C-alpha positions in Angstrom: -41.6 -15.4 -13.9 -44.1 -18.1 -14.8 -47.0 -15.9 -13.6 -45.9 -13.0 -15.9 -45.7 -15.4 -18.9 -49.0 -17.0 -18.0 -50.6 -13.6 -18.0 -49.0 -12.6 -21.4 -50.1 -15.7 -23.0 -53.5 -15.5 -21.4 -53.9 -11.9 -22.7 -53.0 -12.8 -26.1 -55.3 -15.8 -26.2 -58.1 -14.0 -24.6 -57.6 -11.1 -27.3 -57.8 -13.8 -30.0 -60.9 -15.4 -28.4 -62.6 -12.0 -28.2 -61.9 -11.4 -31.8 -63.3 -14.6 -33.0 -66.5 -14.3 -30.8 -66.9 -10.5 -31.9 -66.9 -9.3 -28.3 -63.6 -7.3 -28.8 -65.5 -3.9 -28.6 -67.3 -4.8 -25.3 -64.2 -6.0 -23.5 -61.1 -4.3 -22.5 -57.6 -5.6 -22.1 -58.2 -6.7 -18.4 -61.3 -8.7 -19.3 -59.2 -10.1 -22.2 -56.6 -11.4 -19.8 -59.2 -12.7 -17.3 -60.9 -14.6 -20.2 -57.7 -16.0 -21.3 -56.6 -17.1 -17.8 -60.0 -18.7 -17.0 -60.2 -20.2 -20.5 -56.8 -21.8 -19.9 -57.9 -23.3 -16.5 -60.9 -24.8 -18.1 -59.1 -26.0 -20.9 -56.5 -27.6 -18.8 -59.1 -29.3 -16.6 -61.7 -30.5 -19.2 -60.2 -30.4 -22.7 -56.5 -31.4 -22.3 -57.2 -34.7 -20.9 -59.6 -35.5 -23.6 -57.2 -34.8 -26.4 -54.1 -36.0 -24.6 -52.4 -32.5 -24.9 -50.4 -30.9 -22.0 -51.6 -27.7 -20.5 -50.1 -24.3 -20.8 -48.4 -24.8 -17.5 -46.3 -27.5 -18.9 -45.1 -25.6 -22.0 -46.3 -22.8 -24.2 -46.6 -24.5 -27.6 -48.9 -24.3 -30.5 -51.1 -27.1 -29.4 -51.5 -25.9 -25.8 -52.4 -22.5 -27.0 -54.9 -23.9 -29.3 -56.6 -25.8 -26.5 -56.5 -22.5 -24.3 -58.0 -20.7 -27.3 -60.7 -23.2 -27.4 -61.4 -23.0 -23.8 -61.6 -19.2 -23.9 -64.0 -19.3 -27.0 -66.2 -21.6 -25.0 -66.1 -19.5 -22.0 -67.2 -16.4 -24.0 -69.9 -18.5 -25.8 -71.3 -19.7 -22.4 -71.2 -16.1 -21.0 -73.1 -14.9 -24.2 -75.7 -17.7 -23.6 -76.2 -16.9 -19.9 -76.3 -13.2 -20.5 -79.3 -13.6 -23.1 
């Protein structure tokens, strides 16, 4: 059950991140989910310890979703930089 919730939260966060970074027309739903899940991993590994906020694995709250969103936006930004 946690996996389904994690994928749904990842899809929502990935979609919002792609809208923020103006890559929504280039990405599909599957790539939004992938970006959200990998962004959540990166945020939990790098950003959460710096800010003292739990990860999305602990609980799905506004602060954890914002940290996950930040990780997803950074991931899209890095992808755009490497792609150039």
